[in-house]
N, C-alpha and C positions, 0 to 999 in steps of 0.2 A: 370469605368476608363476613358471613353472618355472625360467627362467634365474636369477631372483633367488635361488632356493633352491639353485642350483648343480647341478642335475640334468640339464642339457642340454635336449634337445628332446623329452622324454617327459613332458608335463604330466599324462598319465593316472596316472602313478605317485604324484602328490600325493594322489589321491583314495582315501579309505579307506571301504570298504563296511561300515557299522556293523551291518548285519543278518547279518554273518558273524563267526565266532569270530576268524578271522585279522585282520579289520579292527579289531575291538574290542581285540584284544591289542596292536595297534600304536598305537592312539590314546592320547595322553597327556592326563591330566587329565579324562578322560571321566566325567561324573556318571551313575551307574547307579541307577535307582530299585529299592528293595527290594520284595519282595512285600507287598501290602496289599489288604485288602478294599475294593472300590469303594464310594464314598459319593456319593449323589446330590447334585448342586450345589444350593446354597440358592436359593430362589426370589427373583428380583430384585424389589425394591420400587421402583416408579416413583412418586416423589413429589418435589415441590419441596424444595430443601435449606433448612434453617433452622440455620445454623451458629453463631448467637449470637456473632458476632465481626465487627468492622468490616473487611470484605474489602478496602477501599481502603488499609488499613494493611499489607497483605501486602508483604513485601520492601521496607521503607522505604529511603530514601537513607541514605548513610553518616552524615549529620548528624542523622538522626532525623526528617526531614520526610517527608510523604507523597509517594510517587512520582507524577510527572505522568502524565497520560493523553494519548495521541496521538489524532488523528482516526480512524486505522484501528482503534485499540484500542476507542474509543468506539462505532464502527460495529459491531464484533464484539459488544460488550456489548449494543447495541440489538437485534441479531438473534439472539444466542445467548449468554445469560449464562453457561452452563456452559462454552462454548468460551472465553469471556473468563477465567473463573476458572482453567481448566487452563493457559492461556497465562501468566497473571499469576503463577501458582504454579510455573511451570517444569515442568509435568507433561505436556506434549505429547510424543508419541513422536518420537525422533530418527531419522527414516528416512534411508536412504541411497539415492541413485539416480545413474545415470550423468549426466555433464554434458550439458546440452542447451540449445538456444536456445528457451526458453519465452517467454511473454508478459512475465513479469517481467524476464527478461534483456534482451529487446528494449527494454523501457522504460528500464532502467538505462543502457543504451548510448546511446539516443536523448537521454535527459536530459543525459548528459555532453556530447554534441555541442552541444545548445542552450545549455547553461551557458556554454560557451566562445565560442560564435558570437554570442550576444546578451548581452554583458556590460556592466556599468556602466562609465562613464568612457571608452567607446570609441564611435566613430561607427558608426552602423548599417551593416552590410556591404551592399555593392551586390549585385545579383543575380549578377554574375560572381564576386564574392568568395565568395558562398554556394556556387556550383557548384564552385569550386576548393577551398574549405576543408573542406566536409563529408566527403569521402573521407579527408582527412588526419586530421581530428579523430576520425572514427569508428575509424580504424585505431589511433590513439593510445589510445582508450578500450578497444578490444578487447585490446590488448597489456597494459594496466594492470589491467583488470577481468575480462575473459573470454579469457585468452590461448589457450585451446583452439580458439577460433574462427579462429585464424590458421593452422591446419593446412590442408593442401591439400584434404582431404575436405569442408571446410566452405565451399568457395568459392561454391557456389550460394547458400547461406544468406547469406553476406556480401554477395553481389551484390544480392539482394533487399532486405536490410536497408538497404544504402546507398541504393538507389533510393527506398525508402519514406521514409527520413530526409531525403533531398534534396528530395523533393516537399513534405514537411511543412514544412521550413525555408523554402523559397521562398514558400509561402503565408503562413507566419507573418510573414515579413519584410514582405509586402504589407499585412498587418493593422497592423503596427507603424507603417509609413509612413502609412497612412490615419488612424491614431489621433493622429499627431503626438506620439508617445510620448517619455518620458524614462525610461530604465532606472535604477531606484534601487538595485537589488541582485538578486543571484541566489543561490539556495539560502540564503535568509535564515532564520536560526533564530529562531523566534517563541515567546514564552511569554506566558501570561495565565491567566485564571481563568474557570471556568464554575460559578457558584454555589459559591464557596469551594473547588472542586476545581481544583488546578493542571493546566493543559493545555499541551502544547508540540507543535511540529511545524516542518517545514522547508518554506517557501514556495519554489516553483521560481523565481518572478520577481515583483518588485514594480515596477509601472508607474505613472508619474505622467502624467496627461493635462494638456493645456495649461491647463485651468481649475483645476488643483490637486487634482482628484479622483484617487484611487488605486485601481488594480486589483491585487488579489493573485491571481496566475496559477498555475494547476496544470496541468502537462502530463500528458496521459493517452495512452498508447500503445494506443489502442482506437478504436472508432467511436462516433459520437455518439448512436445510436438509444437505447440503454439509459440513458445518462446523461441525455438529454433527457426520457425517460419518467420517470426517478426524480425529476428536478427538478420536472417538471410535476405529479407526485403529492405533492409536498411532503416527500419522504423523503431528500433529499440533505442531508448534514450537514457534509461536509468543508469546503466553501467557506465556509459560515457560521462554522465554528469558527475558521478562519484569520482572519476578520474580527474575531471576538470576541477573539482573541489580540492583534490590533493595537489594539483599543479598550481592553482591560483590562491590557495589558502596561505596561512602564515607559516606552515611547515610543522607546527606542533599541535597535536590533537590529543584528546582525552579519551582513554578507554573506560569502559564501565566499571572496571575494577579499581579505578582511581589513578592508574599509572599513566604516564605521559608517553605519547608516541611521536617520534620525529621522522618525517618523511621529506627528504630534500626534493626540491622542485625539479631537479634535473634527473631524478630517478626514472627508470623505465617502469611505467605503471600499466598494468593490464586489468581488465575486469572479468570476473568469473561468476557465473550463475551455477548454483548447485540445486537441481530440481529433485526434491526429496521423494516424490511419488514413484519415479522410475529410476532414481539414482543415477542421473546423467549430469555431467558437468559440461557447460558451454562457455567458451572464453572468446574474447574479442582480440586475441593475440594471433601471431603467426610465427611458427617455428620456435616457440619457447620450450615446448615439450619435445625433447629429442626421442625418448623412448615412448613407444605407443602405449597408451593406457586404455583399458577397456572403458567404454562409455565416457570418454573424455574427448571433446571436439574443439579444435581451434577454428573459428569462423572468420578470422581476419578483422581488420580495423574498420570495415565499412558498415558495421552493424547499425550505426546511427547516421549514415550518409543522407538519409531523407528526413529523419526526425529532427535533428538539431537545426537545420535551416528553417524548417517549418515552425519550430518553437521560437526562433529568433524573429520570424515574421509576425507571429502572434504577439510577442512582447512589444514589438514596434507598434502594432495596431492598438493594443489596449493602452499603451502609453499615450496615444492620441485620443483615447476614448472610444475607439471603434470596436464593436463586438459583433463578430460574424456569427449569424445564426446557422444552425445545422440544416442540412438538406434531408429530405425524406429518404434519399438513397445512401446517406453516409454510413449507416449501419452495415449495409451490404458491401459498400466500397472498402471500408476499413478492414472488414473481415477478410475480403478477398485479396486486396492489394497490399495491406499492411500487416495482416495477421493480428489485428487488435480488436478484441470485443469491446464495444462501446457501452460499458457499464455506466458511464457518466450520464447517459441519456435518461437513466432511471432515477437520478438524484433529485429531480423535481418534476412534477407533471407539466410545469410551464415549458420545459425544454421541448417536449414533443408537440405541445400546442402551437408553439412559435417556431415552426419549421418551414423552410422554403419547399415548395413543390419541386419535383424533379425538373 
């Protein structure tokens, strides 16, 4: 920062010590508190909110319609209604942190590679094509999305991410070959309704099997253990919500390449997760895949048996203005009984402050 302020190579001169008279006199626009008698803070009241307002109508669209919910938003609502309310109201803290290659960044870059590598209207790439194109596509994604990763000090992270993405892409190509797939669209924007509530989301890939059945695919830059546990316990919602969008939407959807995708509402639609870190595919279908595939598991249609009813209950509650606060035991309960880590509890310090005791 020092050179930007034109003071050469003495950055220490930028620092003002506010516990000294000299530092305070040099500081401009410094707010100083006057003398006042201390007042004890009011006692916090921990109780569920009853706001007597339809919270689904917060921040409507410009045309006055209710704003759609995404699968991630509905999962937040399911696990922490207060976190959902703060997010929907734009009341989360705007934290700053240095650029880093976190899980979300890795996922964004890997998604970009897969979107271009397995695209509609193109022949499935050969194994040699995958080997040659993944490094090029990843570099393109880094330059356009996360350019800081192209600096020399990030070369080790780039190397490992390229290796991970290449391994995942090779295995995904094997799955597509075995399924005899037809790619209908990538990054397909879906819309639909969940009991009058508009929902939307972007499906990473739509696949048509030779018998006409359709898989809506979601790539995850993670391992399969937690996702499989969540699906087995009936608390996975995202895949089922994508299927609901396809079944309740208008039937025509737009792929990121600009092409139109038509899915008839009477089609058999399944949901499929591809977990990139350990190259496992998990589907909510049963008996679709006749020939056994390595690391491909069909878990049946009950993967959302507990999640969707709970989401519907939450939607009914917030429609009446009721916001259920979390309990101190929720983190352990969801981890054990639902296979869901409650990241939403960290979205604002208010959420943990206003928690019911066990």
